[in-house]
N, CA and C of each residue as an Amber inpcrd file, in Angstrom:
protein
   411
 100.8460000  52.6840000  75.4310000 100.2180000  51.5320000  76.0200000
  99.7560000  51.8370000  77.4500000 100.5810000  52.5370000  78.2240000
 100.2250000  52.8020000  79.6160000  99.4390000  54.0960000  79.7810000
  99.4560000  54.9800000  78.7740000  98.7390000  56.2470000  78.8460000
  99.5370000  57.3940000  79.4450000 100.7840000  57.1570000  79.8380000
 101.5990000  58.2310000  80.4110000 101.8640000  59.3300000  79.3900000
 101.9720000  58.9630000  78.1210000 102.1480000  59.9240000  77.0310000
 100.8800000  59.9000000  76.1900000 100.3110000  61.0660000  75.9740000
  99.1360000  61.2150000  75.1070000  99.4510000  62.3390000  74.1280000
  98.8560000  62.2920000  72.9760000  99.0710000  63.3640000  72.0090000
  97.8210000  63.5630000  71.1820000  97.7320000  64.7520000  70.6190000
  96.7010000  65.0760000  69.6500000  97.4210000  65.6100000  68.4190000
  97.1350000  65.0070000  67.2900000  97.7030000  65.4540000  66.0240000
  96.6100000  66.2020000  65.2770000  96.8790000  67.4680000  64.9420000
  95.8640000  68.3080000  64.2950000  95.5400000  67.8650000  62.8750000
  96.4940000  67.2160000  62.2090000  96.2340000  66.7960000  60.8350000
  96.8980000  65.4580000  60.5920000  96.1940000  64.5890000  59.9030000
  96.7460000  63.3010000  59.5130000  96.5060000  63.1160000  58.0280000
  97.5200000  62.6680000  57.3490000  97.3750000  62.4300000  55.9190000
  97.5600000  60.9560000  55.6360000  98.1650000  60.6620000  54.5270000
  98.4510000  59.2780000  54.1850000  99.6480000  58.7980000  55.0060000
  99.8530000  57.5020000  55.0180000 100.9720000  56.9660000  55.7810000
 101.9400000  56.2290000  54.8670000 103.1220000  55.9880000  55.4010000
 104.1380000  55.2450000  54.6880000 104.6210000  54.0760000  55.5210000
 105.3270000  53.1840000  54.8740000 105.8660000  52.0020000  55.5300000
 107.3570000  51.9450000  55.2410000 108.1440000  51.7830000  56.3050000
 109.5940000  51.6840000  56.1440000 110.0460000  50.2720000  56.4930000
 110.8440000  49.7000000  55.6130000 111.3590000  48.3500000  55.8010000
 112.8530000  48.3530000  56.1260000 113.4340000  49.4990000  56.4750000
 114.8690000  49.5200000  56.7600000 115.1650000  48.6520000  57.9850000
 116.3930000  48.2550000  58.0880000 116.8040000  47.3630000  59.1750000
 116.5500000  47.9900000  60.5430000 116.8280000  49.2780000  60.6890000
 116.6040000  49.9300000  61.9800000 115.1310000  49.9150000  62.3710000
 114.2520000  50.2400000  61.4320000 112.8160000  50.2320000  61.7390000
 112.3400000  48.8300000  62.0850000 112.8150000  47.8430000  61.3560000
 112.4200000  46.4650000  61.6580000 112.8310000  46.0790000  63.0690000
 114.0160000  46.4370000  63.4560000 114.4930000  46.0820000  64.8060000
 113.7710000  46.8810000  65.8800000 113.4990000  48.1520000  65.5980000
 112.8580000  49.0150000  66.5950000 111.3890000  48.6780000  66.7720000
 110.6700000  48.5050000  65.6680000 109.2260000  48.2780000  65.7300000
 108.8500000  46.7950000  65.7730000 109.8020000  45.9130000  65.5240000
 109.5060000  44.4960000  65.5170000 109.0780000  43.9850000  64.1620000
 108.9350000  44.8470000  63.2060000 108.6310000  44.5230000  61.8030000
 108.7200000  45.8290000  61.0280000 108.0030000  45.9390000  59.9440000
 107.9870000  47.2070000  59.2060000 107.3810000  48.2970000  60.0940000
 107.7990000  49.5280000  59.8580000 107.2490000  50.6590000  60.6100000
 106.1930000  51.3460000  59.7540000 104.9680000  51.3780000  60.2470000
 103.8480000  52.0570000  59.5990000 103.6950000  53.4000000  60.3000000
 103.8800000  54.5060000  59.5710000 103.8790000  55.8100000  60.2280000
 103.2620000  56.8970000  59.3460000 102.6600000  57.8740000  60.0100000
 102.0760000  59.0310000  59.3490000 102.8680000  60.2630000  59.7780000
 103.1600000  61.1490000  58.8390000 103.9000000  62.3690000  59.1440000
 102.9800000  63.4000000  59.7800000 103.4220000  63.9390000  60.9180000
 102.7030000  65.0100000  61.6050000 103.6870000  66.1710000  61.7630000
 103.4040000  67.3140000  61.1300000 104.2950000  68.4670000  61.2900000
 104.4240000  68.8560000  62.7620000 105.6010000  69.3360000  63.1250000
 105.8730000  69.6910000  64.5180000 104.7950000  70.6070000  65.0950000
 104.3490000  71.5910000  64.3420000 103.3510000  72.5380000  64.8160000
 101.9550000  71.9630000  64.9570000 101.7290000  70.7610000  64.4320000
 100.4170000  70.1240000  64.5070000 100.3190000  69.0810000  65.6170000
 101.3350000  69.0070000  66.4810000 101.3640000  68.0080000  67.5420000
 101.2070000  68.6830000  68.9010000 100.2470000  68.2040000  69.6910000
 100.0530000  68.6730000  71.0660000 100.3110000  67.4820000  71.9770000
 101.2690000  67.6160000  72.8790000 101.6760000  66.5190000  73.7540000
 101.2010000  66.7130000  75.1820000 100.8470000  65.6030000  75.8180000
 100.5920000  65.5520000  77.2620000 101.4690000  64.4360000  77.7980000
 102.1460000  64.7140000  78.8970000 103.0430000  63.7080000  79.4680000
 104.4100000  63.7090000  78.8250000 104.8170000  64.8440000  78.2690000
 106.1080000  64.9300000  77.5770000 107.2730000  64.5560000  78.4890000
 107.1060000  64.7210000  79.7900000 108.1760000  64.3700000  80.7270000
 108.4670000  62.8640000  80.7370000 107.5630000  62.0730000  80.1910000
 107.7540000  60.6240000  80.1370000 108.4160000  60.1600000  78.8390000
 108.6000000  61.0660000  77.8920000 109.1810000  60.6990000  76.5970000
 110.7000000  60.6020000  76.7250000 111.2280000  59.5180000  76.1960000
 112.6670000  59.3130000  76.1340000 113.0470000  59.2050000  74.6610000
 114.2780000  59.5940000  74.3500000 114.7310000  59.5900000  72.9630000
 116.0450000  58.8410000  72.8280000 116.2070000  58.2230000  71.6680000
 117.4410000  57.5600000  71.3000000 117.8640000  58.1120000  69.9480000
 119.0500000  58.6800000  69.8840000 119.5750000  59.2260000  68.6350000
 120.0210000  58.0600000  67.7650000 119.2500000  57.7230000  66.7420000
 119.5020000  56.5210000  65.9490000 120.2970000  56.7840000  64.6770000
 120.4700000  58.0420000  64.3100000 121.2500000  58.3800000  63.1240000
 121.6570000  59.8480000  63.2180000 122.3610000  60.3050000  62.2030000
 122.7720000  61.7080000  62.1740000 121.6040000  62.6610000  61.9530000
 120.4480000  62.1500000  61.5280000 119.3450000  63.0320000  61.1560000
 118.0290000  62.7140000  61.8440000 117.9990000  61.6960000  62.7190000
 116.7220000  61.3450000  63.3480000 116.9200000  60.7650000  64.7350000
 115.8850000  60.9350000  65.5570000 115.8270000  60.3300000  66.8850000
 114.5520000  59.5110000  66.9780000 114.6330000  58.4120000  67.7010000
 113.4660000  57.5640000  67.9430000 113.0120000  57.8210000  69.3680000
 111.7020000  58.0300000  69.5220000 111.1860000  58.3810000  70.8430000
 110.1980000  57.3290000  71.3110000 110.2060000  57.1040000  72.6150000
 109.4000000  56.0560000  73.2210000 108.9550000  56.4970000  74.6070000
 107.9840000  55.7960000  75.1640000 107.5030000  56.0920000  76.5090000
 108.5080000  55.5460000  77.5170000 108.9990000  56.4110000  78.3980000
 109.9540000  56.0030000  79.4210000 109.3180000  55.1930000  80.5320000
 107.9910000  55.1700000  80.6010000 107.2970000  54.4030000  81.6270000
 107.1010000  52.9480000  81.2080000 106.5530000  52.7290000  80.0080000
 106.2600000  51.3520000  79.5690000 107.1160000  50.8820000  78.4010000
 107.8560000  51.8010000  77.7650000 108.7290000  51.4340000  76.6580000
 108.0740000  51.4090000  75.2920000 106.8020000  51.7880000  75.1970000
 106.1070000  51.7440000  73.9130000 106.7490000  52.6750000  72.8870000
 106.8620000  52.1810000  71.6460000 107.3350000  52.9690000  70.5210000
 106.3210000  54.0720000  70.2510000 106.7890000  55.3040000  70.0590000
 105.9020000  56.4360000  69.7660000 106.0930000  56.9420000  68.3400000
 107.3000000  57.4120000  68.0150000 107.5810000  58.0200000  66.7180000
 109.0790000  58.1970000  66.5510000 109.4670000  58.5050000  65.3350000
 110.8090000  59.0380000  65.1550000 110.6580000  60.4420000  64.6030000
 111.7210000  61.2310000  64.7740000 111.6790000  62.6350000  64.3610000
 112.8870000  62.9740000  63.5210000 112.6300000  63.6950000  62.4530000
 113.7100000  64.2500000  61.6420000 114.2480000  65.4460000  62.3960000
 115.4970000  65.3720000  62.8070000 116.0250000  66.4970000  63.5570000
 117.2660000  67.1080000  62.9400000 117.7970000  66.4940000  61.9110000
 118.9170000  67.0680000  61.1540000 119.9810000  67.6900000  62.0560000
 120.3170000  66.9940000  63.1460000 121.4010000  67.4630000  64.0050000
 120.9610000  68.2400000  65.2270000 119.6660000  68.5500000  65.3350000
 119.1720000  69.2680000  66.5140000 118.0620000  68.4240000  67.1330000
 118.3200000  67.8350000  68.2780000 117.3400000  66.9440000  68.8910000
 115.9850000  67.6080000  69.0430000 114.9370000  66.8880000  68.6260000
 113.5730000  67.3230000  68.8290000 113.1170000  68.5010000  67.9990000
 113.7150000  68.7510000  66.8570000 113.3600000  69.9530000  66.1040000
 112.4880000  69.7010000  64.8790000 112.2130000  68.4530000  64.5500000
 111.5480000  68.1980000  63.2790000 110.1710000  67.5840000  63.3890000
 109.6490000  67.2340000  62.2160000 108.3440000  66.5900000  62.1400000
 108.3650000  65.2350000  62.8340000 107.1780000  64.7830000  63.1910000
 107.0080000  63.4790000  63.8270000 106.5960000  62.4610000  62.7700000
 107.1670000  61.2830000  62.8150000 106.7090000  60.1380000  62.0380000
 106.0390000  59.2180000  63.0570000 104.7440000  59.4240000  63.2350000
 103.9780000  58.7770000  64.3020000 103.5480000  57.3820000  63.8630000
 103.8250000  56.3980000  64.6900000 103.4140000  55.0350000  64.3780000
 101.8920000  54.9470000  64.4180000 101.3020000  54.3740000  63.3760000
  99.8400000  54.3840000  63.2970000  99.2040000  53.4840000  64.3540000
  99.9790000  52.5750000  64.9330000  99.4600000  51.7530000  66.0230000
  99.1770000  52.5360000  67.2910000  99.7340000  53.7490000  67.4040000
  99.4740000  54.5760000  68.5910000  98.2460000  55.4620000  68.4250000
  97.6730000  55.4900000  67.2170000  96.4890000  56.3180000  66.9770000
  95.2530000  55.6700000  67.5870000  94.3650000  56.4630000  68.1400000
  93.0990000  55.9320000  68.6420000  92.2610000  55.3770000  67.4980000
  92.3880000  55.9700000  66.3080000  91.6250000  55.5090000  65.1610000
  92.4010000  55.8300000  63.8860000  92.8690000  54.7970000  63.2230000
  93.6180000  54.9790000  61.9730000  92.7400000  54.7220000  60.7520000
  91.4500000  54.5360000  60.9570000  90.5390000  54.2960000  59.8360000
  90.6150000  55.4350000  58.8320000  90.5800000  55.0960000  57.5740000
  90.5610000  56.0910000  56.5140000  91.9230000  56.5220000  56.0120000
  92.9920000  56.1940000  56.7340000  94.3280000  56.5310000  56.2420000
  94.6640000  55.6270000  55.0610000  95.3580000  56.1750000  54.0870000
  95.7520000  55.3940000  52.9180000  97.2680000  55.3040000  52.8310000
  97.7550000  54.1140000  52.4650000  99.1850000  53.9280000  52.3030000
  99.6470000  54.6490000  51.0420000 100.6400000  55.5220000  51.2080000
 101.1710000  56.2910000  50.0880000 102.3850000  55.6060000  49.4670000
 103.2740000  55.0850000  50.3230000 104.4930000  54.4890000  49.7810000
 105.1340000  53.5510000  50.7820000 105.9690000  52.6810000  50.2320000
 106.8670000  51.8410000  51.0150000 108.2820000  52.2550000  50.6450000
 109.1550000  52.3310000  51.6360000 110.5500000  52.6460000  51.3800000
 111.4350000  51.5010000  51.8810000 112.6410000  51.4170000  51.3240000
 113.5910000  50.3520000  51.6330000 112.9830000  48.9790000  51.3510000
 112.1920000  48.8780000  50.2630000 111.5020000  47.6220000  49.9570000
 112.4600000  46.4650000  49.6960000 113.6690000  46.7710000  49.2570000
 114.6340000  45.7060000  49.0120000 115.2800000  45.1890000  50.2950000
 114.9080000  45.7570000  51.4440000 115.4090000  45.2830000  52.7260000
 114.3470000  44.5220000  53.5160000 113.1430000  44.3980000  52.9740000
 112.1020000  43.6800000  53.7060000 112.2930000  42.1810000  53.5390000
 111.9140000  41.4070000  54.5350000 111.9850000  39.9500000  54.3910000
 111.0380000  39.4880000  53.2870000 111.3460000  38.3740000  52.6690000
 110.4890000  37.8670000  51.6000000 109.2510000  37.1370000  52.1300000
 109.0770000  37.0860000  53.4340000 107.9420000  36.3520000  54.0170000
 106.6550000  37.1690000  54.0610000 106.6800000  38.4380000  53.6470000
 105.4460000  39.2140000  53.5540000 105.5190000  40.1890000  52.3960000
 104.3360000  40.6170000  51.9700000 104.2220000  41.6320000  50.9270000
 102.9520000  42.4230000  51.1950000 103.0160000  43.7230000  50.9810000
 101.8490000  44.5850000  51.1540000 101.2110000  44.8170000  49.7980000
  99.9160000  44.6550000  49.7520000  99.2100000  44.8000000  48.4840000
  98.7970000  46.2520000  48.2690000  98.2940000  46.5250000  47.1040000
  97.8030000  47.8560000  46.7940000  98.6540000  48.5530000  45.7620000
  98.0920000  49.6230000  45.2200000  98.7600000  50.4040000  44.2040000
  99.3570000  51.6400000  44.8550000 100.6150000  51.5510000  45.2620000
 101.3160000  52.6680000  45.8880000 102.7860000  52.6080000  45.4810000
 103.4820000  53.6950000  45.7120000 104.9000000  53.7760000  45.3480000
 105.7250000  52.8290000  46.2190000 106.6850000  52.1750000  45.6040000
 107.6220000  51.2950000  46.2990000 109.0370000  51.7260000  45.9220000
 109.8210000  52.0890000  46.9320000 111.1580000  52.6160000  46.6760000
 112.2250000  51.7170000  47.3030000 113.2830000  51.4530000  46.5570000
 114.4160000  50.6810000  47.0670000 115.2430000  51.5470000  48.0080000
 116.2390000  50.9350000  48.6180000 117.1530000  51.6760000  49.4890000
 117.8380000  52.7930000  48.7000000 118.3510000  52.4760000  47.5140000
 119.0560000  53.4750000  46.7020000 118.1370000  54.6350000  46.3390000
 116.9060000  54.3440000  45.9590000 115.9500000  55.4070000  45.6200000
 115.6150000  56.2530000  46.8480000 115.4480000  55.6120000  47.9920000
 115.1220000  56.3310000  49.2290000 116.2580000  57.2550000  49.6280000
 117.4870000  56.7390000  49.5910000 118.6540000  57.5460000  49.9500000
 118.7800000  58.7420000  49.0170000 118.5370000  58.5370000  47.7280000
 118.6380000  59.6270000  46.7550000 117.6020000  60.7170000  47.0230000
 116.3690000  60.3300000  47.2790000 115.2960000  61.3080000  47.4550000
 115.3490000  61.9990000  48.8110000 115.5550000  61.2230000  49.8710000
 115.4950000  61.7930000  51.2270000 116.8360000  62.1720000  51.7970000
 117.9150000  61.7250000  51.1590000 119.2420000  62.0740000  51.6400000
 119.6450000  61.3260000  52.8960000 118.9300000  60.2590000  53.2530000
 119.2770000  59.4910000  54.4450000 120.4850000  58.6220000  54.1540000
 121.1570000  58.1980000  55.1920000 122.3320000  57.3670000  55.0510000
 122.1500000  56.0540000  55.8070000 123.0890000  55.1890000  55.6660000
 123.1500000  53.9020000  56.3820000 121.8820000  53.1030000  56.1660000
 121.2510000  52.6530000  57.2600000 120.1110000  51.7390000  57.1560000
 118.7750000  52.4120000  57.2910000 118.6880000  53.7130000  57.2260000
 117.3880000  54.3600000  57.3160000 117.3400000  55.3510000  58.4470000
 116.1810000  55.4120000  59.1020000 115.9360000  56.4350000  60.1160000
 116.6510000  56.1320000  61.4030000
């Protein structure tokens, strides 16, 4: 939001939506994010990035200047070592991205639903496939 942190992602694919309790609390609703491999991310203003270790396998990162949500990272026990799950709201242009899947769909409030033909996974299915624990990322 303030511009202290800028990034360039070399490749963007489809995005996913997470409805886990942690993402809802962190992002203010569902988290819409696109995976960017660590090697495909170029950062400017990295000194302004702050991290919060939110689980045994991921950290959530935000701008230390304005507090804007940036991404969470799979780090599997080593801070800052994994891919970025970049929130699509931080992209200059998210046009053309397609939703691939929703995860933790059984944890989303019943007051909204996302349309379209894409995979929808429950908490149990998500935990089985990704090996995550507790409430998500």
